[in-house]
Every structure is written in C-alpha cells, then in structure tokens.
C-alpha positions in Angstrom: 22.0 0.0 -28.5 20.6 1.5 -25.3 17.1 2.2 -26.8 15.7 -1.3 -27.2 15.7 -2.3 -23.5 13.5 0.8 -22.7 10.4 -0.6 -24.5 10.2 -3.8 -22.5 10.7 -1.8 -19.3 7.9 0.7 -20.0 5.5 -2.0 -21.3 6.1 -4.3 -18.4 6.0 -1.4 -15.9 2.7 -0.4 -17.4 1.4 -4.0 -17.2 2.2 -4.5 -13.6 0.9 -1.0 -12.7 -2.4 -1.9 -14.4 -2.4 -5.2 -12.5 -1.9 -3.4 -9.2 -4.6 -0.9 -10.2 -7.2 -3.6 -10.8 -6.1 -5.8 -7.9 -6.5 -2.9 -5.5 -9.9 -1.8 -6.8 -11.6 -4.6 -5.0 -10.5 -4.1 -1.3 -11.9 -0.6 -1.7 -15.4 -2.1 -2.2 -16.1 -2.7 1.5 -16.2 0.9 2.8 -18.9 2.2 0.4 -20.9 -1.1 0.7 -20.7 -1.3 4.5 -23.9 0.8 5.1 -25.8 -1.5 2.8 -24.4 -4.6 4.3 -25.2 -3.3 7.8 -28.8 -2.9 6.7 -29.0 -6.2 4.9 -27.5 -8.3 7.7 -28.8 -6.1 10.6 -25.3 -5.7 11.9 -24.1 -4.0 15.0 -21.2 -1.6 14.7 -19.0 -4.2 16.3 -19.8 -6.8 13.8 -19.4 -4.3 11.0 -16.0 -3.4 12.4 -15.1 -7.1 12.3 -15.6 -7.1 8.6 -13.1 -4.3 8.0 -10.6 -5.8 10.4 -10.9 -9.2 8.7 -10.3 -7.8 5.3 -7.4 -5.6 6.4 -5.5 -8.3 8.3 -6.0 -11.0 5.6 -4.8 -8.6 2.9 -1.7 -7.5 4.9 -0.4 -10.0 7.4 -0.4 -12.8 4.9 1.8 -11.0 2.4 5.1 -12.2 3.9 3.9 -15.8 3.7 3.1 -15.4 0.0 6.4 -13.7 -0.5 8.3 -16.6 1.1 6.4 -19.1 -1.1 7.2 -17.1 -4.2 10.9 -17.0 -3.3 10.9 -20.7 -2.8 8.6 -21.9 -5.6 8.3 -19.0 -8.1 5.5 -16.5 -8.2 4.0 -16.4 -11.6 1.1 -18.6 -10.5 0.4 -16.2 -7.6 0.2 -13.1 -9.9 -2.4 -15.0 -11.9 -4.5 -16.6 -9.1 -4.2 -13.6 -6.7 -6.2 -11.0 -8.7 -8.7 -13.7 -9.8 -9.5 -14.9 -6.3 -9.5 -11.3 -5.0 -11.7 -9.9 -7.7 -14.3 -12.7 -7.7 -14.5 -13.1 -3.9 -14.9 -9.4 -3.2 -17.3 -8.9 -6.0 -19.7 -11.4 -4.4 -19.9 -9.8 -1.0 -23.1 -8.0 -1.9 -24.7 -11.2 -3.3 -24.4 -13.5 -0.3 -27.1 -13.9 2.3 -25.2 -15.3 5.3 -22.8 -13.4 7.6 -20.3 -16.3 8.0 -20.1 -16.6 4.2 -19.5 -12.9 3.9 -16.6 -13.1 6.4 -15.2 -16.1 4.4 -15.3 -14.1 1.2 -13.5 -11.2 2.8 -10.8 -13.4 4.1 -10.4 -15.2 0.7 -10.5 -11.9 -1.2 -7.9 -10.3 1.2 -5.6 -13.3 0.8 -6.0 -13.2 -3.0 -5.0 -9.5 -3.1 -2.1 -10.3 -0.8 -0.8 -13.1 -3.0 -0.4 -10.7 -5.9 1.7 -8.0 -4.2 5.1 -9.6 -3.3 5.8 -11.2 -6.7 4.5 -8.3 -8.7 6.5 -5.8 -6.6 9.7 -7.8 -7.0 9.1 -8.1 -10.8 8.3 -4.4 -11.2 11.7 -3.5 -9.6 13.7 -6.3 -11.3 12.5 -5.5 -14.8 13.4 -1.9 -14.3 17.1 -2.8 -14.2 18.9 0.4 -13.4 15.7 2.3 -12.6 14.4 0.2 -9.8 12.8 2.9 -7.8 11.1 4.4 -10.9 9.7 1.0 -11.8 8.5 0.5 -8.2 6.9 4.0 -8.1 5.0 3.3 -11.3 3.8 0.0 -9.8 2.7 1.8 -6.6 1.0 4.5 -8.5 -1.3 1.9 -10.0 -2.2 0.5 -6.6 -2.8 3.8 -4.9 -5.0 5.0 -7.8 -6.9 1.7 -7.8 -7.6 1.8 -4.1 -8.8 5.4 -4.4 -11.1 4.7 -7.3 -12.5 1.4 -6.2 -15.8 2.9 -5.1 -16.4 4.3 -8.6 -16.5 0.7 -9.9 -18.9 -0.9 -7.4 -21.3 2.0 -6.6 -22.7 2.4 -10.1 -23.4 -1.3 -10.3 -25.2 -1.6 -6.9 -27.0 1.8 -7.4 -28.5 0.8 -10.7 -28.9 -2.9 -10.4 -29.0 -3.6 -6.6 -26.6 -5.1 -4.1 -27.2 -8.6 -5.2 -25.7 -7.8 -8.6 -22.3 -6.7 -7.2 -20.7 -9.9 -8.7 -20.7 -8.2 -12.1 -17.8 -6.0 -11.0 -15.5 -9.1 -11.2 -15.2 -8.5 -15.0 -12.0 -6.3 -14.8 -10.3 -8.9 -12.7 -11.0 -11.6 -15.3 -9.7 -9.4 -18.1 -6.5 -8.7 -16.0 -5.8 -12.4 -15.5 -6.0 -12.9 -19.3 -3.6 -10.0 -19.9 -1.1 -11.3 -17.2 -1.3 -14.8 -18.6 -0.5 -13.5 -22.1 2.1 -10.9 -21.4 3.7 -11.3 -17.9 7.2 -12.7 -18.0 7.5 -16.5 -17.9 10.2 -18.2 -15.9 12.4 -15.1 -15.8 14.7 -14.9 -12.8 14.7 -11.7 -10.8 17.6 -9.4 -11.3 19.1 -9.0 -7.8 20.5 -5.6 -6.8 24.2 -5.4 -6.9 26.0 -6.2 -3.7 29.3 -4.9 -2.5 32.1 -7.1 -1.1 31.0 -8.8 2.0 32.0 -9.8 5.5 31.6 -13.1 7.2 28.2 -15.0 7.3 27.6 -14.1 11.0 28.2 -10.4 10.3 26.0 -10.6 7.2 23.1 -11.9 9.3 23.5 -9.4 12.1 23.7 -6.5 9.6 20.8 -7.8 7.6 18.5 -8.0 10.7 19.6 -4.7 12.2 19.3 -2.7 9.0 16.0 -4.3 8.0 14.6 -3.7 11.5 15.5 0.0 11.2 13.8 0.2 7.8 10.7 -1.7 9.0 10.5 0.8 11.9 10.6 3.7 9.5 7.8 2.2 7.4 5.6 1.2 10.3 5.7 4.6 11.8 5.0 6.3 8.5 2.2 3.9 7.6 0.6 4.2 11.0 0.5 8.0 10.6 -1.0 7.7 7.1 -3.6 5.0 8.1 -4.6 6.9 11.3 -4.9 10.2 9.5 -7.0 8.8 6.6 -9.2 6.8 8.9 -10.2 9.9 11.0 -9.7 12.6 8.3 -13.4 13.0 7.2 -14.5 13.1 10.9 -11.8 15.6 11.7 -12.7 17.8 8.8 -16.4 17.6 9.6 -15.7 18.8 13.1 -13.8 21.7 11.7 -17.0 22.9 10.0 -16.7 21.4 6.5 -19.8 19.9 4.8 -20.1 16.1 4.7 -19.2 16.1 1.0 -16.1 18.3 1.5 -15.0 16.3 4.5 -15.4 13.0 2.6 -13.5 14.3 -0.4 -10.5 15.0 1.8 -9.6 11.3 1.6 -9.5 11.4 -2.2 -7.4 14.6 -2.2 -4.9 13.0 0.1 -4.7 9.7 -1.8 -4.5 11.2 -5.3 -1.8 13.6 -4.3 0.0 10.7 -2.5 0.0 8.7 -5.7 1.6 11.6 -7.5 4.1 12.0 -4.7 5.0 8.3 -5.0 5.7 8.6 -8.7 7.9 11.7 -8.3 9.7 10.2 -5.4 10.6 7.2 -7.4 12.1 9.3 -10.1 14.1 11.4 -7.7 15.3 8.5 -5.5 17.0 6.9 -8.5 19.0 10.1 -8.8 19.7 11.3 -5.3 19.6 7.9 -3.4 17.0 6.0 -1.4 18.2 7.0 2.0 18.2 10.7 1.2 14.7 10.5 -0.2 13.4 8.7 2.9 15.0 11.3 5.2 13.7 14.2 3.1 10.2 12.8 3.1 10.1 12.4 6.8 11.6 15.8 7.4 9.2 17.7 5.1 6.1 15.9 6.4 6.6 17.5 9.9 6.0 21.2 9.0 3.3 20.2 6.5 1.4 18.2 9.0 1.7 20.9 11.6 0.4 23.5 9.1 -2.5 21.3 8.3 -3.5 21.1 12.0 -3.2 24.9 12.4 -5.0 26.1 9.3 -8.8 25.3 9.5 -10.2 27.1 6.4 -10.2 26.1 2.7 -6.4 26.5 2.7 -6.3 23.3 4.7 -7.1 21.3 1.5 -4.1 22.8 -0.2 -1.9 21.8 2.7 -3.6 18.4 2.8 -2.7 17.8 -0.8 0.9 18.7 -0.1 0.9 16.4 3.0 -0.3 13.5 0.9 2.4 14.2 -1.7 5.1 14.2 1.0 4.0 11.2 2.9 4.1 9.0 -0.1 7.3 10.5 -1.5 9.5 7.8 0.0 7.1 4.8 -0.5 8.9 3.2 -3.4 12.4 4.0 -2.0 11.5 2.0 1.1 10.4 -1.1 -0.8 13.4 -1.0 -3.2 15.8 -0.4 -0.3 14.4 -3.5 1.5 14.9 -5.6 -1.7 18.5 -4.3 -1.9 19.1 -5.4 1.7 18.2 -9.0 0.8 18.7 -9.5 -2.9 17.8 -13.2 -2.8 14.6 -12.7 -0.9 13.0 -9.8 -2.8 9.5 -11.2 -2.7 9.6 -12.0 1.0 10.8 -8.5 2.0 8.3 -6.9 -0.4 5.6 -8.8 1.4 6.8 -7.6 4.8 7.2 -4.0 3.8 3.9 -3.8 1.7 1.9 -6.1 3.9 3.0 -6.8 7.4 3.8 -3.1 8.0 0.3 -2.2 7.1 -1.1 -4.9 9.4 1.0 -3.7 12.3 -0.1 -0.1 11.6 -3.7 -1.3 12.0 -3.0 -1.8 15.7 -1.7 1.7 15.8 -5.0 3.0 14.4 -6.7 1.3 17.4 -4.4 3.3 19.7 -5.2 6.5 17.8 -8.9 5.8 18.3 -8.4 5.3 22.0 -6.5 8.6 22.1 -9.3 10.3 20.3 -11.8 9.0 22.9 -9.6 10.3 25.7 -8.2 13.5 24.3 -10.6 14.4 21.5 -9.8 14.0 17.8 -7.7 17.2 17.7 -5.5 15.9 20.5 -5.1 12.5 18.7 -4.2 14.3 15.5 -1.5 16.3 17.3 -0.1 13.1 18.8 0.4 11.7 15.2 3.1 14.3 14.7 5.3 12.1 16.9 5.2 9.3 14.3 7.0 11.1 11.4 9.4 12.6 13.9 10.3 9.1 15.0 10.5 8.0 11.4 12.9 10.8 10.7 15.1 9.9 13.7 15.4 6.2 12.7 16.0 7.0 9.0 19.2 8.8 9.9 20.7 5.4 10.8 19.7 3.6 7.6 22.5 2.3 5.4 23.7 4.6 2.7 24.5 4.0 -0.9 27.8 2.2 -0.3 26.6 -0.4 2.3 22.9 -0.9 1.9 23.1 -4.3 0.2 23.9 -7.6 1.8 24.3 -10.9 -0.1 22.1 -13.9 -0.5 
C-alpha cells in the first residue's frame, strides 16, 4: 500500500525541478551577453551595472508579493505565466534596439521568474508529504543547475546567428509551459506541515515573528557570503595567478558542487532534522572557507568544490523550516526566503565591493568569514523539531 504514492511524488518532483531548471536558465543570460550589449548600446560601466541590478532586484524583491498573491488567490496561474513571461522577455534582450526597452524587458523577465518560485517551491514541498526537504532539495537542484548552465543555451545561438536572434532561446520556456499546463496539479490544496498544540494568539504571533526573524537572519548572512564570493571569485582567482579560463571556471565548480550539496542536504535533513543540518552546514563552512583562503595552488579548486557543497547543504532545510513556521502561508514565506533574502544580500555585495576597494580583494574575502560565523551563532537559537511549527 505504501508504494503507489511514491510515483506521483517522484514524477511531480521531477516536473517542478525541470520547471525550476528552465525558469532559471533565463536570468543567467545577462552576464555572458553583457559585453555584447555594452558594445551594441555603447554603455558605460555604470549603465551596464544598472542592468544587472534591475534584473536582480526585480527577480528577488518581488517574490514575497507573488507569494502573498498565491496564498490569497491560488498560484497555478503564476507557475504557468511566470516562466512564459520570464523566458520570452529575457530571450528578446539581444533583439531590442533601445536601452529603455532593454531595461523594461529585464524588469518584466525578472518578475516573471519571481512569480514562478513561491508557488512552485510550496508545491514541491507539499507534494513530497513526509519527505518535504528531499522534495525541496530536488526542486532547488533544478534551479541551481539551470542558473549555472544558462550561458550554454544562449551563447551558441548568438555566436552562430548573431545577437538579434537571441529570441530563439525562448523555445524551452514555451515547451515548459505546455508541460506544466498538462501535468501540474490542478486545484490541489497544499499539505500544511503538522503543528503541535498551541498557545494563545498573541504568543503565536510573537513566536512566529521572532523565529522567522532568526531564520531570515541565518539565510541572509549565508546568501550574502555566497553572492559576494561568487561575484568576486573569478577576479580573486585571477589575482592568485590562475589563467582567465581557470579563474572563470571557478564559478561553475562552486555552483555545480553547491547543487549536489543541496540535494544531499535535503536527504539528510529529513533524517537528522532541519535545525541540525543548518547548524552543521554553517559550522563546516568556516574551516573550509579558511582553507580556501590559505591554499593558493590547484588544491584550492578541490577546497572550493567542498566549500560550494557545504554552503548549499542547508538551503532546502531553511526553506522547508520557514514553511513549517507558517503552514498557512507557505508561498509567502517561500518568496521571502528565496527572493527577498537574495535581494537583501545584493546590498551586502555592494559592501563587499567597497571593502575590496579599501582593503584589497583578499581583505574583503577574509571579512566574509564573519558571515557564516554569524549564521552559525544565530542558528543555535532556531526552534528544534518539537516547537518549530506555529499554526495558521
């Protein structure tokens, strides 16, 4: 009797992971196309930086809003329209000829990608029933892989046909929307995580805010460290004597190993508990990060792969723990953890850049060690298995 439910779980987990993979291919188009766009529009570095900031903020800070709308109105429409708008808008960024229109497409594409995440993340965990973190880790594996491989979709198109033909890369998004329309659940209510017996309403609200604030702090510190590291990683490696190709590949090494870490972390968290996985990830990152800063030869790539694995080990556990803290608002809290946290981390990257200007990039990288240390300290105060849930 226990075997039949596994097939829907695996097939639905695969569907949403594929959706996350294709949805996150498109925001990765901008970095490899940016040199071509700078030449086409004769952009200054400031205006080029505006493009990256616009895409980042529209794709992250709007996720809580879409999560709230999905909680109030239902989210199936969002998981269909989101990838469609994201894929089509960002596929046309090479074909337009006016800078304001380019900015508009980036905003629209970022918001389309943001619309997909909260509902899809909530469904991925809900459909997993008793394996919520595993379902979430499969979902996040798709997104991390998609973001890492996005350049491999757009670069062959523009290299062979030219920048104006970038719109052809929208085809995977169109195929995804058809698959989601055919096979994504229709009108199914989310399965809320189980809640323990509860105190008064006032106590519930105070506990909810304090616990979620702690978790958000853990996530923002971790994401700021990841985003700052990956932003300056190729430059850092180049200054350490690596070739341009080797320095550039360090980003791929980090992200691919991070995707694997997220999957393994999801499997382990369902067995040992979300809080233990979050604490372990933060604790293990510290020596690995320090070792990466100390070793400067080829061994640094081995340590970097381990660092990526450990950084993402707790990613799924954090999202599921947030959903368990507010069972009736799974989409909203998913949007906050997956979106707003990354938007806030973007401001942290600006601070890291300022530190690099003042102290040098090695000094800035050393400062980043404080972030996982702070994450570890806060994670010790997260709710455990017996009291992590609060009611609707």
